[in-house]
C-alpha positions in Angstrom: -7.6 -0.9 -11.7 -7.7 2.0 -14.1 -5.1 0.1 -16.2 -7.4 -3.0 -16.1 -10.5 -1.3 -17.3 -12.3 0.2 -14.3 -13.9 3.7 -14.8 -12.3 5.4 -11.9 -14.5 8.4 -12.4 -17.8 6.4 -11.9 -19.8 7.4 -8.8 -20.6 3.7 -8.1 -17.6 1.4 -7.8 -19.9 -1.7 -8.1 -20.9 -0.5 -11.6 -17.5 0.9 -12.8 -16.5 -2.1 -14.9 -13.2 -3.9 -15.0 -12.3 -7.2 -13.3 -12.9 -8.3 -9.7 -16.5 -7.1 -9.5 -18.2 -5.7 -7.6 -15.5 -3.1 -7.1 -15.0 -1.0 -3.9 -13.0 2.1 -5.0 -13.4 5.0 -7.5 -12.3 8.6 -7.2 -15.8 9.8 -6.4 -16.3 7.0 -3.8 -13.1 8.1 -2.1 -14.4 11.7 -1.9 -17.8 10.4 -0.6 -15.9 8.6 2.2 -13.9 11.6 3.3 -10.6 10.1 2.1 -8.3 13.0 1.3 -4.9 11.3 0.8 -4.0 7.9 -0.7 -1.2 5.9 -2.2 -1.9 4.8 -5.8 0.2 1.9 -7.0 2.2 1.1 -10.1 1.7 -2.6 -9.9 3.9 -5.1 -11.8 3.5 -8.9 -11.8 6.4 -10.9 -13.3 5.1 -14.0 -14.9 1.4 -13.1 -14.6 -1.3 -13.2 -17.2 -3.1 -9.8 -17.0 -2.4 -6.3 -18.2 0.1 -5.7 -15.5 2.3 -8.7 -16.3 5.6 -9.1 -18.0 8.2 -11.8 -18.5 10.3 -12.3 -15.4 13.6 -10.5 -15.5 12.6 -8.4 -18.5 13.3 -4.9 -17.3 12.4 -3.2 -20.6 8.9 -4.8 -20.6 8.4 -3.8 -16.9 9.5 -0.3 -17.7 6.9 0.0 -20.5 4.2 -1.2 -18.2 5.3 1.2 -15.4 5.2 4.1 -17.7 1.7 3.3 -19.0 0.5 3.3 -15.4 2.4 6.4 -14.6 0.7 8.2 -17.5 -2.7 7.5 -15.8 -1.7 9.4 -12.6 -0.1 12.2 -14.6 -3.4 12.6 -16.4 -5.2 12.8 -13.1 -2.7 15.4 -11.9 -3.1 17.5 -15.1 -6.9 17.3 -14.9 -7.1 18.3 -11.3 -8.5 15.0 -10.1 -5.6 14.5 -7.8 -2.5 16.4 -6.6 0.9 14.9 -5.8 1.4 13.9 -2.2 3.6 16.5 -0.4 2.8 19.1 -3.1 3.0 22.7 -1.6 -0.4 24.2 -1.2 0.4 27.0 -3.7 0.7 24.4 -6.5 -2.8 23.0 -6.0 -5.6 24.1 -8.1 -8.2 26.5 -6.5 -11.3 24.4 -6.4 -14.4 24.2 -4.2 -12.9 21.0 -2.8 -9.2 20.3 -2.9 -8.2 17.4 -5.2 -7.2 14.1 -3.7 -3.6 14.0 -2.5 -2.0 11.0 -4.2 1.4 9.6 -3.8 2.6 6.9 -6.1 3.8 3.6 -4.7 5.8 1.2 -7.0 4.9 -2.4 -6.1 7.7 -4.3 -7.8 10.7 -2.1 -8.8 11.5 -3.8 -12.1 10.0 -0.8 -14.0 13.0 1.2 -12.7 15.6 0.2 -15.3 18.6 1.3 -13.2 19.2 2.5 -9.7 20.3 5.8 -11.1 16.7 6.3 -12.4 15.1 6.6 -8.9 15.3 10.4 -8.9 13.5 10.5 -12.3 10.6 8.5 -10.8 10.5 10.6 -7.7 10.2 13.8 -9.7 7.0 12.3 -11.3 5.2 11.6 -8.0 6.7 8.4 -6.7 6.9 8.5 -2.9 7.5 4.9 -2.0 9.1 1.8 -3.6 8.7 -1.9 -2.8 11.5 -3.8 -4.4 9.4 -6.8 -5.2 5.8 -8.0 -5.3 5.2 -11.6 -4.3 7.5 -13.1 -6.9 11.2 -12.6 -7.6 12.2 -9.3 -9.2 15.5 -8.1 -10.5 16.0 -6.3 -7.1 14.7 -8.7 -4.4 12.8 -11.8 -3.5 9.1 -11.4 -2.9 7.0 -13.0 -0.2 6.5 -16.2 -2.2 10.3 -16.8 -2.4 13.1 -17.5 0.0 15.7 -15.3 -1.7 17.1 -12.0 -0.6 18.3 -8.8 -2.2 20.2 -9.1 -5.5 23.3 -7.1 -6.3 21.0 -4.6 -8.2 18.8 -4.5 -5.1 21.7 -3.6 -2.8 22.7 -0.9 -5.4 19.3 0.7 -5.5 18.9 1.1 -1.7 21.2 4.1 -1.3 19.6 5.7 -4.4 16.2 5.4 -2.8 17.6 6.9 0.4 19.3 9.7 -1.5 16.1 10.6 -3.2 14.1 10.7 0.0 11.8 8.0 -1.1 10.2 5.6 1.4 11.1 1.9 1.4 7.9 -0.2 1.5 8.4 -3.6 3.3 5.1 -5.2 2.3 5.5 -8.2 -0.1 9.2 -8.8 0.7 10.5 -12.2 1.7 11.8 -12.4 5.3 15.4 -12.5 4.0 14.9 -9.4 1.7 13.3 -7.5 4.5 16.1 -8.3 7.0 18.7 -7.2 4.5 16.8 -4.0 3.6 16.5 -3.0 7.2 20.2 -3.6 7.7 21.2 -1.5 4.6 18.6 1.3 4.3 19.2 4.6 6.1 15.9 6.2 5.0 12.3 5.8 6.1 10.6 2.5 6.0 6.9 1.4 6.2 4.7 -1.6 5.5 1.9 0.0 3.5 -0.5 -3.0 3.7 0.5 -5.8 5.9 -0.9 -7.8 8.8 0.3 -9.8 11.8 1.7 -13.3 11.2 1.2 -14.2 14.8 -2.6 -13.9 14.4 -2.9 -15.8 11.1 -1.5 -19.1 12.4 0.6 -19.9 9.4 4.2 -19.2 8.5 3.3 -17.0 5.5 5.8 -14.3 4.6 3.1 -12.0 3.3 2.4 -11.2 7.0 4.9 -9.5 9.3 6.5 -11.3 12.3 6.4 -9.5 15.6 10.1 -8.8 15.3 9.6 -7.1 11.9 6.7 -5.0 13.3 8.9 -3.8 16.1 11.8 -3.1 13.8 9.8 -1.0 11.4 8.2 0.9 14.2 11.5 1.6 15.9 12.6 3.4 12.8 9.4 5.6 12.9 7.6 3.5 10.3 3.9 2.7 10.2 2.1 -0.6 9.6 -0.9 -0.2 7.3 -3.8 -2.6 8.1 -4.7 -4.8 5.1 -8.4 -5.5 4.7 -8.2 -8.5 2.4 -10.2 -11.0 4.4 -7.9 -14.0 3.9 -5.2 -11.9 5.5 -7.3 -11.3 8.6 -8.8 -14.6 9.4 -6.8 -17.2 11.5 -6.4 -20.7 10.2 -6.6 -22.2 6.7 -7.7 -19.9 3.8 -11.4 -19.4 3.5 -13.7 -17.5 1.1 -15.8 -16.0 3.8 -15.6 -12.3 4.8 -13.7 -11.4 7.9 -15.5 -9.7 10.8 -14.7 -6.2 11.9 -13.4 -7.7 15.2 -10.9 -9.8 13.3 -9.6 -6.7 11.6 -9.4 -4.8 14.9 -7.4 -7.7 16.4 -4.5 -7.0 14.1 -4.6 -3.3 15.0 -4.5 -4.1 18.7 -1.8 -6.7 18.4 0.5 -4.2 16.8 -0.3 -1.7 19.5 0.3 -4.2 22.2 3.7 -5.1 20.7 4.7 -1.4 20.5 3.1 -0.2 23.7 1.5 2.8 21.9 -0.9 3.5 19.0 1.5 5.6 16.8 2.8 2.7 14.7 -0.4 1.5 13.0 -2.7 3.1 10.4 -5.2 2.2 7.7 -3.6 0.5 4.7 -6.8 -1.0 3.3 -5.7 -2.4 -0.1 -9.3 -1.9 -1.1 -8.3 -1.5 -4.7 -5.9 -4.4 -4.6 -7.2 -6.8 -7.2 -10.2 -8.3 -5.4 -13.8 -7.5 -5.2 -15.5 -5.7 -2.3 -17.0 -9.2 -1.3 -13.5 -10.1 0.0 -13.5 -7.1 2.4 -14.6 -7.4 6.0 -18.4 -7.6 6.6 -20.1 -4.2 6.3 -17.2 -2.6 4.4 -18.2 -2.3 0.8 -16.7 1.1 -0.2 -14.6 3.9 1.5 -17.6 5.5 3.4 -17.9 2.2 5.3 -14.4 2.4 6.8 -16.1 4.3 9.6 -17.0 0.9 11.0 -13.4 0.4 12.0 -13.5 3.6 14.0 -16.8 2.6 15.6 -15.3 -0.8 16.6 -12.3 0.8 18.2 -14.6 3.1 20.1 -16.5 0.1 21.4 -13.3 -1.3 22.6 -12.6 1.8 24.7 -10.2 3.6 22.4 -9.9 7.4 22.9 -11.0 9.6 20.1 -7.4 10.9 19.7 -6.1 7.4 19.2 -8.8 6.5 16.8 -8.0 9.6 14.8 -4.3 8.6 14.8 -5.2 5.2 13.3 -7.5 6.7 10.7 -5.2 9.4 9.5 -2.9 11.0 12.1 -0.1 8.5 12.1 0.1 8.5 8.3 -0.1 12.3 8.2 2.8 12.5 10.6 4.8 9.9 8.6 4.3 11.8 5.4 4.6 15.2 7.0 1.3 16.3 5.6 
């Protein structure tokens, strides 16, 4: 959103400008909500129409866009607004409150010109890579396609493993995801995905039960997506989901796995839609507590609620 005109230093996300108003996330709002670690995306849309778009297949154009977005995070790091995820404590600035811990997630790998460049991106704060967004990339088919990995996609997977970067399974087509899980040796996650079984439609944006089990069996975590259309069963609607509809996805994942260690908060609160598309009662990060309150009403133990809120991701990222 910073790339698209939102003032990420504004105290009120609803007045911070940019598209998709009213907004839900700024840096001060994250601090107000007690959020201490996040993934910030480098988002690329082949064939789109906004500031994050580029001609499909044009790696050079995607690379320029990726570097522009990377520069925003590097400025935050330099100014002390955030610190790279996994940074050793001695490298953080001494402040009254520690800066936000931020790892960079690349959503759509076309900005990586060559598989050999993965290590360069990792050195600049990239901790996770999704090979495609919804559409076809040079590396893989996204969730709006039926294609799988390309030759370039198969070549980049061992480079991602070698660099110790996480594979993000959100947004991949079923075929791409199956091939990734077969080839990748490193850690996997789904940063912001929900349960296809609860939506009632064969939409590849949501994970099948088999995919949920496969990711969790490799130690991965599924991050709950709070986009209302990804929470409400049946045909797409413009109404806001209820808290209970969000909780249903959490509990479905837990029921499949037989434990609470494989699910966490993914949110996607800054994912290109206004706060009016979030579940009822969640308008900014401080309201995420409503999810914890809902789980408590359903009989969850405090330790399991904490695991969903932060503990499972902290273990995954070794924070």
